[in-house]
C-alpha positions in Angstrom: -24.3 70.9 -66.6 -27.0 68.5 -65.3 -30.4 69.6 -64.1 -33.8 68.0 -64.6 -35.5 71.4 -64.5 -36.0 73.0 -67.9 -36.2 76.5 -66.3 -32.9 76.1 -64.4 -31.2 74.8 -67.5 -32.5 77.8 -69.4 -31.3 80.2 -66.7 -27.8 78.6 -66.7 -27.5 78.8 -70.5 -28.5 82.5 -70.4 -26.1 83.2 -67.5 -23.0 81.8 -69.3 -23.8 83.0 -72.8 -21.0 85.0 -74.1 -18.6 83.6 -71.5 -18.1 80.1 -73.0 -18.6 78.6 -76.5 -21.4 76.2 -76.9 -18.8 73.4 -77.2 -17.3 74.0 -73.8 -20.5 73.4 -71.8 -22.9 70.6 -72.4 -26.4 71.0 -70.9 -28.4 68.0 -70.0 -32.0 68.2 -68.8 -31.9 65.0 -66.8 -31.8 64.0 -63.2 -28.5 62.9 -61.7 -30.2 59.5 -60.9 -30.8 58.9 -64.6 -27.4 60.3 -65.8 -24.9 57.6 -66.8 -21.4 58.1 -68.1 -18.1 56.3 -68.5 -16.1 59.6 -68.2 -14.1 60.6 -65.1 -14.3 64.2 -64.3 -11.6 66.5 -62.8 -14.0 68.7 -61.0 -17.6 68.2 -59.8 -19.6 71.1 -58.5 -22.7 70.7 -56.4 -24.0 74.2 -55.5 -27.1 74.1 -53.3 -27.9 70.6 -54.4 -27.2 68.3 -51.5 -29.5 70.0 -49.2 -32.6 69.1 -51.2 -31.9 65.4 -50.9 -33.3 63.0 -48.3 -30.7 61.0 -46.4 -31.2 57.8 -48.4 -30.9 59.5 -51.7 -28.0 61.8 -50.5 -25.9 58.8 -49.7 -26.5 57.0 -53.0 -26.0 60.1 -55.1 -22.8 61.1 -53.3 -21.5 57.5 -54.0 -22.4 57.9 -57.7 -20.7 61.3 -58.0 -17.6 59.9 -56.3 -17.4 57.1 -59.0 -17.5 59.8 -61.7 -14.6 61.7 -60.2 -10.9 61.1 -61.1 -8.9 59.8 -58.2 -7.1 63.2 -58.0 -10.2 65.2 -58.8 -11.9 67.8 -56.6 -15.4 68.3 -55.5 -16.6 71.8 -54.9 -19.7 71.9 -52.7 -21.6 75.0 -51.7 -24.6 74.6 -49.4 -26.4 75.7 -46.3 -25.3 74.7 -42.8 -26.1 75.6 -39.2 -23.3 77.6 -37.6 -22.3 76.5 -34.1 -22.4 80.0 -32.7 -25.0 82.4 -31.4 -26.1 82.8 -35.1 -27.9 79.4 -34.9 -30.7 81.1 -33.0 -31.9 82.8 -36.2 -30.4 80.3 -38.7 -32.5 77.3 -37.6 -35.9 79.0 -38.0 -34.8 80.5 -41.3 -33.7 77.2 -42.7 -36.9 75.5 -41.5 -39.0 78.3 -43.2 -37.0 77.8 -46.4 -37.7 74.0 -46.4 -41.5 74.7 -45.8 -41.5 77.2 -48.6 -39.8 75.0 -51.1 -41.8 71.9 -50.1 -45.0 73.8 -51.2 -43.6 75.7 -54.1 -41.2 73.2 -55.7 -42.4 69.9 -54.2 -39.2 69.5 -52.3 -38.9 66.0 -50.8 -36.5 66.7 -48.0 -37.5 68.6 -44.8 -34.3 68.9 -42.8 -30.8 70.0 -43.3 -28.3 67.2 -42.9 -24.6 67.5 -42.0 -22.7 66.7 -45.1 -19.3 66.4 -43.3 -20.0 62.8 -42.2 -20.9 61.7 -45.8 -17.8 63.2 -47.3 -15.7 61.5 -44.5 -17.4 58.1 -45.2 -16.4 58.5 -48.9 -12.8 59.3 -47.9 -12.9 63.0 -48.8 -11.1 65.7 -46.8 -11.7 69.4 -46.9 -8.8 71.2 -48.7 -10.2 74.7 -48.1 -13.5 76.1 -47.0 -15.1 79.6 -46.7 -18.3 80.5 -44.9 -20.8 83.3 -45.8 -23.9 84.8 -44.5 -22.8 84.6 -40.8 -21.8 81.0 -41.3 -25.1 79.8 -42.8 -23.6 79.1 -46.2 -20.3 77.3 -46.8 -18.2 76.5 -49.9 -15.8 73.6 -49.5 -13.2 72.1 -51.8 -12.9 68.4 -51.1 -10.3 65.9 -52.3 -10.1 62.1 -51.9 -7.5 60.8 -49.5 -4.8 58.7 -51.2 
């Protein structure tokens, strides 16, 4: 588990206590930019992480994550998206409001929601399965590298 926020790491530790032994999950209070490893992982999970990144940083961090993943590994991503239906009428203002709120409360750098599909495509990932929630405004996708 990697998060530079001491509070988020504390919450994550509390949430999984009793479910896993302390040897099964390693908690690191570090940013992904600073994290270095020679290990290759079977699964990478980025829940509500990519949407906070500016385009320049998003591209470089997705490349870094790709290098950490086994060739047969999977990437589970859950994040916000704008649905291409009538729902976008209320989704766009809500997402804009969320960005404004987090810019002032958490010093969020990014100010717009990007389409992650093109970045995964550029890195040769394809969606194995996806599920949308909250009228299509949130999506979980399992990605796998093309052979």
